[in-house]
N, C-alpha and C positions, 0 to 999 in steps of 0.2 A: 588564528584563528582556526578550528579544529573541522575536517571533512570525516561527514559521515552518509554511509548508503541505506537509506531505510526505505522498511518495508510497511508499504500502512494497511490496516485493515479495516474494511467496513463490515456494518451488520446487513444483511439481508433487506429491510424495510430500508434502509437508504439508498439501496442504488439502480431502483430504474431510471433516476435523472443521469446516472454514469452509465447504464446499458442501453439504454434505447435511443443513443445517435449522438446524444450532446450531454454536456457539463450543467450543472447547476448555470453558470455564469454564459451559458449560450457557444461555450466555446467546443474543442473535440472531445470526444467522450475519452475515457481512461481507462489504460489496457487493464483489462480484471482479470486474475487467474483463481477458479472456482475450487477450494478445495473442502469436500465435508458442511457445515453447514457455515465457516467460513468464506469470505471474499479477501482476495489481496492486492494490492498495487506496491507493483517494485519497480521505483522508482528510481531514476538515474541518480548521479553523486549530488547529492545538495552539499554547497558549504556554507555553512553557518551553525549555530549554538545549538544545542538539543529544544531551545527556549521556541527561537526561533522554527526548528522544524517542526515544533509542536504545535504551534500557531497555522501555519502551513495545511496542516494536516487536517486541524478545525474547520479551515478555512474550507475544505470539502468534504466536510463530515464525516473524517475520518481518524484514527488514534493512533499513533506509533504500536508497531508490533509487542506483543506481549506472549511468548511462545510459554504456552500453559502444560502440551503434553510433548513425551517422547515423540509419539507419528507426526506433531507439528513442528515439532524442531529438525525431524528428518525430513519432512517435506519440502521444507525452507530451504535448507542444506541444499540438497536434489536439482530445487527451483535454481538458484543461484549457480551449482557447478554447470547446468544445462546453457545456462545465460551468460557463461561464457564460453560456449566452444561455436 
């Protein structure tokens, strides 16, 4: 089994349930990071397949990360480096 570190993205129209105090299931809210028009969740290391990770993301109304611009790539890289400190 492979180990992945995943970053999830969510559209602004879907984040109110996460930002306002509780998740959709009544659990704690997710620690989201806003960058421009995107919102990111930097998850803990998740052990499983890509299909399992994708299913988990979708259960939170999120998608796996797809980097679309050099600026987004730089933001992701810098955020991950800062998390290691």
